[in-house]
C-alpha positions as a Python dict, from the first residue, in 0.01 Angstrom:
ca = {
    (1, 'M'): (0, 0, 0),
    (2, 'A'): (-152, 352, -15),
    (3, 'G'): (101, 486, 67),
    (4, 'L'): (338, 316, -209),
    (5, 'A'): (43, 370, -500),
    (6, 'Y'): (59, 762, -390),
    (7, 'Y'): (446, 816, -443),
    (8, 'G'): (405, 566, -751),
    (9, 'G'): (139, 784, -915),
    (10, 'M'): (389, 1076, -865),
    (11, 'L'): (687, 912, -1022),
    (12, 'P'): (570, 1103, -1361),
    (13, 'I'): (542, 1410, -1204),
    (14, 'F'): (917, 1350, -1041),
    (15, 'L'): (1059, 1274, -1368),
    (16, 'G'): (1020, 1623, -1475),
    (17, 'L'): (1158, 1778, -1205),
    (18, 'P'): (1576, 1885, -1125),
    (19, 'N'): (1789, 1653, -1017),
    (20, 'R'): (1822, 1819, -670),
    (21, 'T'): (1456, 1817, -618),
    (22, 'I'): (1425, 1440, -713),
    (23, 'G'): (1679, 1304, -475),
    (24, 'R'): (1528, 1529, -188),
    (25, 'C'): (1180, 1341, -286),
    (26, 'A'): (1363, 1043, -295),
    (27, 'T'): (1476, 1088, 66),
    (28, 'R'): (1129, 1144, 169),
    (29, 'V'): (1034, 868, 9),
    (30, 'Q'): (1249, 612, 187),
    (31, 'R'): (1187, 794, 545),
    (32, 'E'): (806, 770, 498),
    (33, 'L'): (858, 405, 421),
    (34, 'R'): (1071, 314, 705),
    (35, 'R'): (845, 474, 894),
    (36, 'A'): (544, 269, 766),
    (37, 'W'): (745, -49, 777),
    (38, 'L'): (940, 2, 1098),
    (39, 'P'): (650, -149, 1332),
    (40, 'F'): (633, -456, 1097),
    (41, 'V'): (1028, -532, 1108),
    (42, 'V'): (1049, -479, 1476),
    (43, 'A'): (714, -682, 1556),
    (44, 'G'): (893, -988, 1309),
    (45, 'L'): (1159, -935, 1559),
    (46, 'A'): (989, -980, 1845),
    (47, 'M'): (775, -1253, 1714),
    (48, 'L'): (1112, -1429, 1606),
    (49, 'A'): (1247, -1400, 1989),
    (50, 'G'): (928, -1490, 2156),
    (51, 'V'): (838, -1146, 2225),
    (52, 'T'): (471, -1019, 2209),
    (53, 'Q'): (335, -726, 2321),
    (54, 'A'): (283, -825, 2665),
    (55, 'Q'): (656, -1017, 2711),
    (56, 'P'): (601, -1313, 2915),
    (57, 'A'): (851, -1343, 3179),
    (58, 'G'): (1170, -1576, 3083),
    (59, 'Q'): (1129, -1504, 2724),
    (60, 'A'): (1426, -1394, 2537),
    (61, 'S'): (1388, -1029, 2375),
    (62, 'P'): (1537, -888, 2097),
    (63, 'S'): (1924, -810, 2138),
    (64, 'F'): (1965, -402, 2151),
    (65, 'A'): (2204, -463, 1827),
    (66, 'E'): (1857, -597, 1652),
    (67, 'L'): (1657, -322, 1785),
    (68, 'E'): (1905, -73, 1681),
    (69, 'A'): (1911, -224, 1313),
    (70, 'A'): (1549, -219, 1287),
    (71, 'G'): (1541, 139, 1364),
    (72, 'A'): (1362, 83, 1712),
    (73, 'R'): (1264, 373, 1938),
    (74, 'V'): (1307, 388, 2346),
    (75, 'G'): (959, 378, 2500),
    (76, 'D'): (925, 385, 2866),
    (77, 'V'): (1268, 378, 3063),
    (78, 'R'): (1204, 206, 3374),
    (79, 'V'): (1461, 228, 3681),
    (80, 'L'): (1474, -27, 3974),
    (81, 'A'): (1706, 73, 4230),
    (82, 'M'): (1770, -271, 4456),
    (83, 'D'): (1885, -320, 4791),
    (84, 'V'): (2246, -433, 4904),
    (85, 'F'): (2137, -762, 4948),
    (86, 'D'): (1915, -989, 4752),
    (87, 'T'): (1753, -1158, 5001),
    (88, 'N'): (1552, -1383, 4758),
    (89, 'D'): (1868, -1561, 4673),
    (90, 'P'): (1899, -1793, 4961),
    (91, 'A'): (2288, -1744, 4968),
    (92, 'E'): (2224, -1380, 5092),
    (93, 'D'): (1871, -1475, 5289),
    (94, 'Y'): (1986, -1407, 5634),
    (95, 'A'): (1916, -1177, 5945),
    (96, 'L'): (2253, -956, 5923),
    (97, 'F'): (2166, -910, 5557),
    (98, 'R'): (1832, -831, 5594),
    (99, 'L'): (1924, -588, 5871),
    (100, 'A'): (2162, -395, 5653),
    (101, 'N'): (1889, -376, 5391),
    (102, 'R'): (1667, -204, 5642),
    (103, 'L'): (1945, 2, 5775),
    (104, 'H'): (2038, 115, 5432),
    (105, 'I'): (1887, 376, 5207),
    (106, 'Q'): (1848, 299, 4869),
    (107, 'T'): (1981, 486, 4598),
    (108, 'R'): (1680, 733, 4459),
    (109, 'E'): (1536, 670, 4102),
    (110, 'S'): (1641, 997, 4026),
    (111, 'V'): (2015, 994, 4084),
    (112, 'I'): (1994, 711, 3856),
    (113, 'R'): (1805, 882, 3564),
    (114, 'R'): (2024, 1175, 3565),
    (115, 'A'): (2290, 911, 3469),
    (116, 'I'): (2122, 774, 3185),
    (117, 'L'): (2210, 888, 2812),
    (118, 'F'): (1920, 795, 2656),
    (119, 'R'): (1541, 905, 2694),
    (120, 'S'): (1210, 816, 2572),
    (121, 'G'): (1140, 902, 2201),
    (122, 'D'): (1538, 832, 2120),
    (123, 'L'): (1644, 596, 1834),
    (124, 'V'): (1774, 279, 2007),
    (125, 'S'): (2172, 332, 2049),
    (126, 'V'): (2410, 54, 2186),
    (127, 'R'): (2643, 265, 2202),
    (128, 'A'): (2483, 507, 2447),
    (129, 'I'): (2342, 154, 2647),
    (130, 'E'): (2695, 49, 2703),
    (131, 'E'): (2827, 421, 2815),
    (132, 'T'): (2541, 439, 3054),
    (133, 'E'): (2623, 115, 3237),
    (134, 'R'): (2986, 200, 3222),
    (135, 'L'): (2907, 548, 3347),
    (136, 'L'): (2657, 391, 3638),
    (137, 'R'): (2937, 110, 3723),
    (138, 'G'): (3166, 414, 3793),
    (139, 'N'): (2953, 494, 4072),
    (140, 'R'): (3101, 371, 4397),
    (141, 'Y'): (2776, 321, 4548),
    (142, 'L'): (2653, 68, 4269),
    (143, 'Y'): (2763, -277, 4316),
    (144, 'D'): (2571, -400, 3998),
    (145, 'V'): (2398, -275, 3708),
    (146, 'A'): (2164, -422, 3420),
    (147, 'I'): (2011, -250, 3137),
    (148, 'R'): (1774, -515, 2942),
    (149, 'P'): (1472, -464, 2683),
    (150, 'V'): (1140, -576, 2871),
    (151, 'A'): (883, -525, 2611),
    (152, 'V'): (833, -419, 2225),
    (153, 'R'): (527, -209, 2134),
    (154, 'G'): (522, -150, 1768),
    (155, 'D'): (834, 37, 1719),
    (156, 'L'): (874, 93, 2069),
    (157, 'V'): (1087, -78, 2283),
    (158, 'D'): (1057, -27, 2670),
    (159, 'I'): (1366, -61, 2865),
    (160, 'E'): (1451, -155, 3235),
    (161, 'V'): (1778, -9, 3417),
    (162, 'V'): (1830, -205, 3730),
    (163, 'T'): (2094, -112, 3998),
    (164, 'R'): (2194, -316, 4270),
    (165, 'D'): (2342, -70, 4549),
    (166, 'T'): (2669, -110, 4811),
    (167, 'W'): (2690, -50, 5162),
    (168, 'S'): (2796, 290, 5172),
    (169, 'L'): (2847, 376, 5525),
    (170, 'S'): (3191, 352, 5641),
    (171, 'V'): (3303, 361, 6066),
    (172, 'G'): (3631, 195, 6115),
    (173, 'A'): (3958, 227, 6208),
    (174, 'G'): (4205, 47, 6028),
    (175, 'V'): (4610, 0, 6049),
    (176, 'G'): (4878, -98, 5764),
    (177, 'T'): (5241, -97, 5673),
    (178, 'S'): (5449, -46, 5394),
    (179, 'G'): (5812, -18, 5299),
    (180, 'G'): (5863, -88, 5672),
    (181, 'E'): (5681, 201, 5794),
    (182, 'S'): (5284, 187, 5956),
    (183, 'N'): (4993, 403, 5912),
    (184, 'S'): (4631, 384, 6071),
    (185, 'N'): (4324, 578, 6023),
    (186, 'F'): (3988, 682, 6145),
    (187, 'E'): (3692, 689, 5926),
    (188, 'F'): (3327, 814, 5930),
    (189, 'S'): (3218, 852, 5596),
    (190, 'D'): (2867, 778, 5338),
    (191, 'N'): (2955, 765, 4965),
    (192, 'N'): (2555, 742, 4919),
    (193, 'L'): (2421, 1017, 5192),
    (194, 'F'): (2085, 952, 5209),
    (195, 'G'): (2044, 783, 4855),
    (196, 'T'): (2136, 1089, 4686),
    (197, 'G'): (2488, 992, 4557),
    (198, 'T'): (2649, 1276, 4786),
    (199, 'T'): (2955, 1148, 4958),
    (200, 'L'): (3007, 1327, 5337),
    (201, 'G'): (3302, 1232, 5567),
    (202, 'F'): (3559, 1251, 5814),
    (203, 'K'): (3883, 1104, 5835),
    (204, 'R'): (4173, 1097, 6078),
    (205, 'S'): (4513, 933, 5945),
    (206, 'N'): (4864, 945, 6043),
    (207, 'D'): (5140, 798, 5852),
    (208, 'V'): (5508, 861, 5792),
    (209, 'D'): (5470, 1232, 5638),
    (210, 'R'): (5136, 1367, 5860),
    (211, 'S'): (4870, 1338, 6086),
    (212, 'S'): (4572, 1455, 5915),
    (213, 'S'): (4237, 1547, 6009),
    (214, 'E'): (3982, 1589, 5674),
    (215, 'I'): (3645, 1654, 5599),
    (216, 'E'): (3488, 1606, 5255),
    (217, 'Y'): (3172, 1661, 5070),
    (218, 'A'): (3126, 1557, 4705),
    (219, 'N'): (2842, 1512, 4443),
    (220, 'E'): (2898, 1420, 4115),
    (221, 'R'): (2532, 1555, 3998),
    (222, 'A'): (2455, 1816, 4239),
    (223, 'F'): (2102, 2031, 4274),
    (224, 'G'): (1931, 1774, 4041),
    (225, 'T'): (2170, 1851, 3718),
    (226, 'R'): (2477, 1692, 3559),
    (227, 'A'): (2712, 1963, 3783),
    (228, 'S'): (2981, 1844, 3982),
    (229, 'V'): (3073, 2026, 4340),
    (230, 'A'): (3351, 1911, 4547),
    (231, 'A'): (3511, 2049, 4879),
    (232, 'S'): (3760, 1930, 5121),
    (233, 'H'): (3939, 2063, 5416),
    (234, 'A'): (4224, 1933, 5583),
    (235, 'S'): (4399, 2019, 5904),
    (236, 'N'): (4728, 1867, 5934),
    (237, 'S'): (4992, 1832, 6173),
    (238, 'D'): (5248, 2073, 5928),
    (239, 'G'): (4991, 2264, 5774),
    (240, 'R'): (4655, 2265, 5594),
    (241, 'R'): (4487, 2219, 5268),
    (242, 'S'): (4168, 2336, 5135),
    (243, 'A'): (3962, 2267, 4809),
    (244, 'L'): (3659, 2365, 4608),
    (245, 'A'): (3531, 2255, 4311),
    (246, 'V'): (3214, 2339, 4102),
    (247, 'V'): (3225, 2176, 3746),
    (248, 'R'): (3009, 2067, 3462),
    (249, 'P'): (3214, 1823, 3308),
    (250, 'F'): (3191, 1622, 2968),
    (251, 'Y'): (2977, 1371, 3129),
    (252, 'S'): (2980, 1146, 2841),
    (253, 'L'): (3127, 1087, 2513),
    (254, 'D'): (2860, 1286, 2338),
    (255, 'A'): (2838, 1539, 2564),
    (256, 'R'): (2900, 1943, 2416),
    (257, 'W'): (3025, 2127, 2657),
    (258, 'T'): (3193, 2210, 2980),
    (259, 'A'): (3210, 2478, 3211),
    (260, 'G'): (3371, 2522, 3590),
    (261, 'I'): (3542, 2699, 3853),
    (262, 'Q'): (3798, 2541, 4107),
    (263, 'A'): (4036, 2654, 4380),
    (264, 'S'): (4265, 2496, 4597),
    (265, 'S'): (4516, 2618, 4864),
    (266, 'D'): (4790, 2384, 5056),
    (267, 'D'): (5080, 2455, 5354),
    (268, 'R'): (5272, 2159, 5398),
    (269, 'I'): (5644, 2050, 5520),
    (270, 'D'): (5803, 1824, 5236),
    (271, 'P'): (6081, 1578, 5254),
    (272, 'L'): (6389, 1549, 5101),
    (273, 'Y'): (6503, 1168, 5099),
    (274, 'Q'): (6837, 973, 5092),
    (275, 'A'): (6848, 605, 5143),
    (276, 'G'): (6532, 600, 5286),
    (277, 'E'): (6612, 861, 5539),
    (278, 'I'): (6502, 1230, 5556),
    (279, 'A'): (6776, 1442, 5457),
    (280, 'S'): (6644, 1776, 5507),
    (281, 'Q'): (6288, 1948, 5504),
    (282, 'Y'): (6153, 2282, 5430),
    (283, 'R'): (5781, 2454, 5372),
    (284, 'V'): (5590, 2473, 5068),
    (285, 'T'): (5286, 2728, 5042),
    (286, 'Q'): (5079, 2709, 4738),
    (287, 'S'): (4764, 2849, 4593),
    (288, 'Q'): (4589, 2777, 4252),
    (289, 'A'): (4244, 2901, 4078),
    (290, 'D'): (4111, 2799, 3751),
    (291, 'V'): (3764, 2935, 3570),
    (292, 'F'): (3698, 2757, 3234),
    (293, 'G'): (3474, 2646, 2974),
    (294, 'G'): (3508, 2406, 2684),
    (295, 'W'): (3292, 2276, 2365),
    (296, 'S'): (3277, 1994, 2132),
    (297, 'D'): (3123, 1805, 1837),
    (298, 'G'): (3037, 1514, 2035),
    (299, 'L'): (3120, 1149, 1900),
    (300, 'V'): (3126, 1161, 1571),
    (301, 'N'): (3245, 867, 1355),
    (302, 'G'): (3415, 719, 1701),
    (303, 'W'): (3616, 993, 1765),
    (304, 'V'): (3545, 1287, 2012),
    (305, 'Q'): (3740, 1594, 1993),
    (306, 'R'): (3732, 1853, 2305),
    (307, 'H'): (3860, 2220, 2321),
    (308, 'T'): (3885, 2404, 2683),
    (309, 'L'): (3987, 2744, 2711),
    (310, 'G'): (4021, 2943, 3054),
    (311, 'L'): (4213, 3143, 3279),
    (312, 'S'): (4478, 3002, 3542),
    (313, 'T'): (4658, 3198, 3831),
    (314, 'S'): (4881, 3037, 4100),
    (315, 'R'): (5186, 3124, 4359),
    (316, 'V'): (5408, 2857, 4520),
    (317, 'R'): (5658, 2995, 4812),
    (318, 'Y'): (5945, 2796, 4963),
    (319, 'A'): (6097, 2874, 5282),
    (320, 'A'): (6348, 2687, 5542),
    (321, 'E'): (6124, 2578, 5834),
    (322, 'P'): (6277, 2661, 6192),
    (323, 'G'): (6421, 2395, 6368),
    (324, 'L'): (6482, 2126, 6065),
    (325, 'V'): (6735, 2120, 5840),
    (326, 'A'): (6686, 2313, 5505),
    (327, 'P'): (6775, 2153, 5156),
    (328, 'P'): (7126, 2327, 5037),
    (329, 'Q'): (6914, 2509, 4771),
    (330, 'L'): (6533, 2587, 4754),
    (331, 'P'): (6352, 2660, 4435),
    (332, 'Q'): (6253, 3029, 4367),
    (333, 'D'): (5949, 3150, 4447),
    (334, 'R'): (5685, 3176, 4143),
    (335, 'R'): (5387, 3346, 4049),
    (336, 'R'): (5185, 3213, 3759),
    (337, 'A'): (4891, 3325, 3570),
    (338, 'G'): (4733, 3339, 3242),
    (339, 'P'): (4503, 3197, 2950),
    (340, 'F'): (4500, 2808, 2866),
    (341, 'W'): (4392, 2616, 2587),
    (342, 'R'): (4335, 2228, 2671),
    (343, 'Y'): (4255, 1991, 2341),
    (344, 'D'): (4147, 1609, 2384),
    (345, 'L'): (4137, 1359, 2141),
    (346, 'I'): (3941, 1006, 2231),
    (347, 'E'): (3881, 695, 2035),
    (348, 'D'): (3556, 555, 2143),
    (349, 'R'): (3705, 188, 2174),
    (350, 'V'): (3606, 10, 2531),
    (351, 'E'): (3648, -348, 2614),
    (352, 'R'): (3469, -540, 2912),
    (353, 'E'): (3654, -785, 3077),
    (354, 'L'): (3631, -1023, 3401),
    (355, 'N'): (3910, -1087, 3637),
    (356, 'R'): (4175, -842, 3540),
    (357, 'N'): (4242, -581, 3804),
    (358, 'L'): (3940, -688, 4005),
    (359, 'V'): (3797, -1042, 4139),
    (360, 'G'): (3473, -1104, 3986),
    (361, 'R'): (3348, -753, 3893),
    (362, 'P'): (3319, -624, 3503),
    (363, 'E'): (3577, -396, 3430),
    (364, 'Y'): (3608, -129, 3118),
    (365, 'F'): (3952, -116, 2947),
    (366, 'Q'): (3986, 202, 2688),
    (367, 'L'): (4186, 51, 2433),
    (368, 'G'): (4119, 360, 2178),
    (369, 'L'): (4357, 633, 2146),
    (370, 'L'): (4389, 921, 2388),
    (371, 'V'): (4557, 1235, 2344),
    (372, 'S'): (4572, 1556, 2565),
    (373, 'L'): (4766, 1860, 2533),
    (374, 'Q'): (4728, 2170, 2725),
    (375, 'L'): (4966, 2476, 2691),
    (376, 'N'): (4949, 2743, 2942),
    (377, 'W'): (5075, 3103, 2853),
    (378, 'D'): (5211, 3275, 3193),
    (379, 'A'): (5248, 3656, 3119),
    (380, 'A'): (5336, 3970, 3312),
    (381, 'A'): (5022, 4154, 3181),
    (382, 'F'): (4807, 3885, 3384),
    (383, 'G'): (5023, 3934, 3714),
    (384, 'A'): (5285, 3671, 3632),
    (385, 'D'): (5662, 3724, 3724),
    (386, 'R'): (5761, 3609, 3390),
    (387, 'N'): (5662, 3509, 3045),
    (388, 'A'): (5684, 3149, 2989),
    (389, 'L'): (5478, 2867, 2798),
    (390, 'R'): (5407, 2547, 3006),
    (391, 'I'): (5337, 2215, 2778),
    (392, 'G'): (5176, 1908, 2904),
    (393, 'T'): (5108, 1622, 2723),
    (394, 'T'): (5017, 1274, 2769),
    (395, 'I'): (4910, 975, 2501),
    (396, 'S'): (4794, 629, 2578),
    (397, 'R'): (4653, 344, 2335),
    (398, 'G'): (4548, -18, 2406),
    (399, 'F'): (4645, -312, 2160),
    (400, 'V'): (4476, -665, 2137),
    (401, 'F'): (4707, -966, 2039),
    (402, 'P'): (4554, -1326, 1962),
    (403, 'P'): (4475, -1526, 2187),
    (404, 'G'): (4314, -1209, 2398),
    (405, 'D'): (4620, -1071, 2530),
    (406, 'T'): (4614, -707, 2574),
    (407, 'L'): (4865, -439, 2604),
    (408, 'V'): (4793, -49, 2710),
    (409, 'A'): (5068, 176, 2628),
    (410, 'R'): (5097, 531, 2747),
    (411, 'A'): (5374, 826, 2758),
    (412, 'A'): (5363, 1183, 2919),
    (413, 'W'): (5585, 1494, 2892),
    (414, 'S'): (5563, 1832, 3051),
    (415, 'G'): (5810, 2122, 3096),
    (416, 'E'): (5842, 2510, 3078),
    (417, 'L'): (5992, 2701, 2781),
    (418, 'Q'): (6143, 3024, 2852),
    (419, 'R'): (6436, 3212, 2673),
    (420, 'D'): (6674, 3030, 2816),
    (421, 'G'): (6551, 2712, 2698),
    (422, 'A'): (6313, 2445, 2869),
    (423, 'S'): (6340, 2386, 3225),
    (424, 'S'): (6140, 2156, 3480),
    (425, 'Q'): (6101, 1872, 3214),
    (426, 'R'): (5933, 1552, 3307),
    (427, 'L'): (5914, 1245, 3062),
    (428, 'S'): (5738, 960, 3166),
    (429, 'A'): (5648, 641, 2982),
    (430, 'G'): (5518, 270, 3058),
    (431, 'A'): (5306, -34, 2916),
    (432, 'E'): (5088, -292, 3065),
    (433, 'Y'): (5048, -622, 2934),
    (434, 'Y'): (4777, -872, 3066),
    (435, 'R'): (4744, -1239, 2921),
    (436, 'P'): (4458, -1454, 3018),
    (437, 'Q'): (4570, -1832, 3085),
    (438, 'S'): (4254, -1921, 3221),
    (439, 'P'): (3919, -1757, 3347),
    (440, 'R'): (4082, -1810, 3706),
    (441, 'R'): (4445, -1715, 3566),
    (442, 'L'): (4656, -1435, 3421),
    (443, 'F'): (5007, -1303, 3365),
    (444, 'Y'): (5065, -941, 3410),
    (445, 'A'): (5345, -764, 3346),
    (446, 'S'): (5449, -374, 3359),
    (447, 'I'): (5694, -120, 3303),
    (448, 'A'): (5739, 246, 3406),
    (449, 'A'): (6009, 483, 3310),
    (450, 'D'): (6050, 822, 3448),
    (451, 'A'): (6320, 1121, 3342),
    (452, 'L'): (6376, 1482, 3489),
    (453, 'V'): (6547, 1744, 3288),
    (454, 'R'): (6651, 2034, 3423),
    (455, 'P'): (6451, 1992, 3732),
    (456, 'E'): (6390, 2213, 4024),
    (457, 'P'): (6674, 2168, 4324),
    (458, 'T'): (6429, 1973, 4548),
    (459, 'A'): (6254, 1755, 4286),
    (460, 'Q'): (6295, 1381, 4334),
    (461, 'L'): (6183, 1061, 4144),
    (462, 'L'): (6162, 785, 4488),
    (463, 'L'): (6152, 453, 4481),
    (464, 'G'): (6068, 190, 4713),
    (465, 'G'): (5821, -22, 4942),
    (466, 'D'): (5550, 230, 4896),
    (467, 'S'): (5609, 280, 4516),
    (468, 'G'): (5644, -59, 4385),
    (469, 'L'): (5959, -201, 4480),
    (470, 'R'): (5790, -407, 4733),
    (471, 'G'): (6060, -584, 4894),
    (472, 'Y'): (6268, -228, 5007),
    (473, 'P'): (6217, 5, 5237),
    (474, 'L'): (6009, 344, 5192),
    (475, 'R'): (6171, 592, 4922),
    (476, 'Y'): (6478, 395, 4961),
    (477, 'Q'): (6640, 504, 4658),
    (478, 'S'): (6633, 875, 4493),
    (479, 'G'): (6719, 1059, 4178),
    (480, 'S'): (6645, 1215, 3844),
    (481, 'R'): (6628, 900, 3650),
    (482, 'R'): (6383, 609, 3760),
    (483, 'V'): (6308, 265, 3596),
    (484, 'L'): (6089, -17, 3755),
    (485, 'L'): (5966, -354, 3638),
    (486, 'S'): (5697, -585, 3757),
    (487, 'A'): (5564, -911, 3681),
    (488, 'E'): (5308, -1078, 3846),
    (489, 'Q'): (5140, -1466, 3819),
    (490, 'R'): (4774, -1372, 3944),
    (491, 'F'): (4524, -1589, 4050),
    (492, 'Y'): (4138, -1504, 4096),
    (493, 'T'): (3951, -1753, 4315),
    (494, 'D'): (3579, -1824, 4342),
    (495, 'V'): (3580, -1774, 4693),
    (496, 'Y'): (3289, -1543, 4801),
    (497, 'L'): (3359, -1525, 5186),
    (498, 'W'): (3024, -1442, 5347),
    (499, 'R'): (2876, -1296, 5013),
    (500, 'L'): (3112, -973, 5135),
    (501, 'F'): (3454, -1068, 4993),
    (502, 'R'): (3599, -1237, 4725),
    (503, 'L'): (3981, -1347, 4746),
    (504, 'G'): (4285, -1361, 4555),
    (505, 'A'): (4660, -1413, 4502),
    (506, 'A'): (4935, -1329, 4313),
    (507, 'A'): (5335, -1437, 4276),
    (508, 'F'): (5555, -1131, 4209),
    (509, 'V'): (5921, -998, 4099),
    (510, 'D'): (5999, -638, 4088),
    (511, 'V'): (6298, -510, 3927),
    (512, 'G'): (6399, -134, 3990),
    (513, 'R'): (6643, 192, 4012),
    (514, 'A'): (6634, 509, 4075),
    (515, 'W'): (6944, 709, 4006),
    (516, 'G'): (7119, 1077, 3950),
    (517, 'G'): (6989, 1365, 4100),
    (518, 'V'): (7170, 1539, 4414),
    (519, 'L'): (7078, 1281, 4701),
    (520, 'P'): (7107, 950, 4530),
    (521, 'N'): (7168, 620, 4750),
    (522, 'N'): (7516, 592, 4764),
    (523, 'D'): (7490, 269, 5004),
    (524, 'N'): (7317, 78, 4724),
    (525, 'P'): (7285, 254, 4391),
    (526, 'G'): (7253, 0, 4146),
    (527, 'W'): (6953, -251, 4025),
    (528, 'L'): (6740, -372, 4329),
    (529, 'S'): (6494, -695, 4265),
    (530, 'D'): (6284, -880, 4504),
    (531, 'V'): (6055, -1182, 4479),
    (532, 'G'): (5737, -1251, 4660),
    (533, 'V'): (5376, -1351, 4747),
    (534, 'G'): (5059, -1197, 4813),
    (535, 'L'): (4671, -1224, 4910),
    (536, 'R'): (4410, -1005, 4763),
    (537, 'V'): (4089, -949, 4948),
    (538, 'V'): (3848, -719, 4759),
    (539, 'S'): (3580, -570, 4968),
    (540, 'D'): (3284, -629, 4717),
    (541, 'R'): (2995, -528, 4905),
    (542, 'S'): (3147, -172, 5016),
    (543, 'S'): (3105, 148, 4825),
    (544, 'F'): (3498, 210, 4923),
    (545, 'G'): (3578, -67, 4667),
    (546, 'T'): (3928, -118, 4791),
    (547, 'V'): (4155, -415, 4737),
    (548, 'V'): (4356, -482, 5044),
    (549, 'H'): (4700, -601, 4966),
    (550, 'I'): (4862, -855, 5178),
    (551, 'D'): (5239, -897, 5077),
    (552, 'L'): (5556, -1095, 5183),
    (553, 'A'): (5838, -1006, 4981),
    (554, 'V'): (6227, -1096, 4967),
    (555, 'P'): (6478, -825, 4859),
    (556, 'L'): (6745, -985, 4653),
    (557, 'N'): (6995, -721, 4648),
    (558, 'R'): (6993, -571, 5051),
    (559, 'T'): (7259, -445, 5228),
    (560, 'A'): (7243, -504, 5594),
    (561, 'D'): (7007, -193, 5683),
    (562, 'V'): (6720, -384, 5482),
    (563, 'S'): (6527, -660, 5628),
    (564, 'S'): (6552, -985, 5473),
    (565, 'V'): (6151, -992, 5491),
    (566, 'Q'): (5930, -725, 5400),
    (567, 'F'): (5581, -739, 5540),
    (568, 'Q'): (5276, -504, 5370),
    (569, 'V'): (4946, -433, 5429),
    (570, 'K'): (4785, -147, 5218),
    (571, 'T'): (4485, -82, 5046),
    (572, 'K'): (4480, 2, 4694),
    (573, 'R'): (4192, 51, 4399),
    (574, 'S'): (4310, -248, 4172),
    (575, 'F'): (4467, -570, 4204),
}
């Protein structure tokens, strides 16, 4: 009350001051009053929720929304990194799980802390807390994340960040089949090496295109910073591929700058397909390097705008391969070099859902407007073989309809403008629709369409068993136009096999067609469709987070060269 008496006694003096001065003083009065009364407001919320200075276990805390409204600040931030299995849970208290915990190296506390977007002394922000959870859950080496207030001390609230690891070491071999073609792989990798969040691995794979031996290194928060480092090298049966990137990204919505450098090279043999068979092959050698920096004002009224400037150079060469049938025409070799500008617009609107593209795991749907535009100016002054403007743009947005249906729509366009007009254009559009029917059932539908305008001679849009038309062979149709529609009745069970695998199932129908271009499927050029059923096995406690698809599909518009039943086993990142 002494503070009130002080400001009350100053009132006659304020009345004689200019309006601007009175306004500044009034603002100070409000700030001081908030500071004086804040502890009482937070304490009142704490008492209503049953929280004392030393909060008893099991009692409810004020919500983060209530604490934010009261103007509370973050006190201590405690990080508790847990083992892969909770042996305090009788369902997980087995010798095998206890052994796994002993063999596993837990994620280091410092790794978790570098991902947290709030610090001691910050005002409590629900947005920052929710975004922190999303970012942490995006790490493959974490199975679960919980952020909660644990104690209120005056105007301070202590926050606990609890994480549970996944099993990050993979040693094994696998086989699969898709579109009538088999593939195999052997892998030795760790996605959380020594608990540092580092990925280090070796993989040997064989598929319809090539056999490959690849080594990979990646760390999204290298050297105790927010910098991301990634490097890989693959020695393939038809060439080799290398990549290196050191980037400090826009790691959060409120991040203010980015910078980085990246380079890659690739030497390979590319095929052209007709009716699912290789019609010709040619060698492609390409390299690219970029250096860039960007800035942003951060999150302002729910929106983020980002600008990135950089220099880019690339070179691509095409050649006939001795001993192989070459295409009738190869694209011209190109050298591109010059500056680029990228603009990103992000609307902060994300919804947390369950049982959509995974089973029994939280998922985050970006429903806000996303717009990205990039302009590359290839100029002879920078070493390009011709002056040209390359444009690429994407847009997406989500919509929610009663009683909880979700539609996510997207579109993209890219092309190159020269004196003789636009070329190498690609237009894409699509949408995904989710209709929950119960906590365990959902109807899903999708549509995707692509078109090429004045493409390179070897450009193809492919459609077959490996690209969504599950009842047909690999790359069965090709062309310059493509449309695919799919519908699924999804089932999410509560089966939790050995506390390791979650199970789901789907009944589906696919309809699609690819046409136009230089090598269409003349034997079966029309619309194709299939029906089928599938089992989904989600690797729940593994950092690889894969969903195994086991599908049986029956083609409805088949010719004699297509099997009456297609069997597929493949891994994907979603249902």
